[in-house]
N, C-alpha and C positions, 0 to 999 in steps of 0.2 A: 545209346550205348552200343547197339548192334552196328550202327553206321561207323562209329569210332573203331570198333574191333575190326571190321572189314577194311577200313582204310589203313589200319595199322598192318594187318595181315598182307595187304596188297603191296604196301611200301617195301617190304622186305627189311624194314628197320627193326631193331631191337628196342621196342618201346613197352615200357609197363604200364597198363591201363588200370588205373586206380578210380574206384567209385565210392561215393560217401552217401550215407543215409543220415540226414541232418535232424532226425526227430527228436534227439535229447536236447540239441541246441536251441530248437525252436519251441520246446515244451509242449510237444505233441502228447495228448492225454494218454496215449498207449504206445509210448515210445519204444518199448522193447518188441512187441509184436509187430508194429509197424516197420521197425528197422529190420526185423528178420524178413518180413515180406519184400521189402525193398532191396535188401542185400541178396537174398535169393534170386530176384529177378535180375539183379546186375550180374550175378554169377552166371546165370543162364544165358544172358546176353554176351558173355565173354570177358567179364572183368578179371584181372589177374590178381589184384589186392583189393580188400574191402575195408571200409571204416565205418564206424558209427561213433563219431565225435561226442563226447560227453558222457559216456556211459562210465559209472564209477564203482558200481556194485559187483563183486565178484561172481555171484551167482548169475547175474544177467550178462557178464562177460562170457562166463562159460556157456550160456544158452546161445549167444551169438556165434561163438567159435564153432560149436557143434551144428548149428544150423547151416553153416556155409561151407563146411569141410567138403572137399580137401583145399579150397581157396583159402589163402592165409588171410587171418584176421589182423588188422592193424590197429592197435590201441593208441589214441592220441591223448597224451598226458600233458597238460599245461598248468597244472598247479598240483599241490600235494593232495592226492586223493587217498591218503592213508594206506597205499599199497606199496610193496618194494617190487624191484624187477622180478625176482623169484616168485612173489605172489601173483604177479601178472602173467608170468610164463606157465605157471602150473596148470591153469585150465586150458591151454593150448595156444595163447596168444603167440604169433610167430614174429611180429614186428611191432615195436613200440616207437612212436614218434613224439617229439616234444615241441613241434611246431615252433612257434616263436617264443617259447618260454624261457629259453636262454637269454634272448635278446631282452625279454621284459625283466628278467632277473638283472641284467646288467643295467638297464634303464632305472631299476629300483635303487640300486646303489649309486648310480649318477645322481638321481634326484635327492637322495638322502644327503650325499655330499655336498650338492649345490645349496640345498636348504640350510644345512648347518653353516656353511661358509657365509651365505647371505644373511642369516639370522643372528649368528654368534661371531662371525668373523674368524672362525676357527677352521683349520685344516686337518682336524682330528679324524676325519673320516678317510683321509688319504693315508693313514698311518700303515695299513696293511695291504696296500695295492700291489700287484704283481708288478715286477719290473718288465721293461721292454723286452729285455733278454729273455725273461721267463715266458712271456707270451710269444715271442718269435720262435723260442725253442719248442713250445708246446704245439704250435701250429706247423712247424717244420717237421716235427716227429709224426704228426698225422699225415703230412704229405708223403713222407718217406714210407710210412706204414701203408698208405693207400696205394702207392706205387707198387709195392711188393705184393699186397694182396690181390690187386686187380692186374698186375703184370702190365704196368702202363709203360708204353714206349717213351723214349727220351723227350721227344716233342710234346707228348701228351704231359708229362711230368712237368716241362717247362711252362706249358699253359697253366697248369694248376698253380705253379709258383708264381706267374706273372699275375694271375688273378688274385692270388694271395697278397701280393705286394700292392696291387690297386686297391684291395680292401682296407689294407693298412693306410694307404695315403688318404683314402676317402675318410676313414675314421679319424685320422689325425686332423683333417681339415674341418670336420664336423665338431670335433672336441674343441678346436681353437675358436671357432664361431660360436659356440654355446657357452663356453666359459666367458669370453669377452662380453657376451650379452648378458650374462647372469650376475657377474661380479659388479656390484654398484658401490663405489667408494664415496 
């Protein structure tokens, strides 16, 4: 961690150094205290943002936040942990990440629709899907908002739009491959 901090500082680049204590994920017998120990060490070594993925209890979240102040604590939420954003922010969490949870939610819908189509021959799961125009609008609004918030130059915005278009093309290609392989007549 110290070597990474030194390399970042020497590079002159604006890089955010993030460190994770995986104690909850690996089932450490004393996940809270071991996470505190590790996160404090990471903070001392120069980390900018700290995670302890897997913590779900509000009191434990509060302990972690307080143990590493003033470094921001980032909470990873990849499933319904019974807390709302304001519940998570109340003890001082400054960043909330969802990791791959949105992708998993999309895959959940995809698998459900494919299973119904395959088992029942029904397209019923497609009844309420978003239109391409809605998805494009949603993603474009996000790009415009990001360009305003981060004062992106036109080339930077064009790069984000180009990346957005490539993601759409890849998603459409994957969708065509998956559907053709799943539907058996």
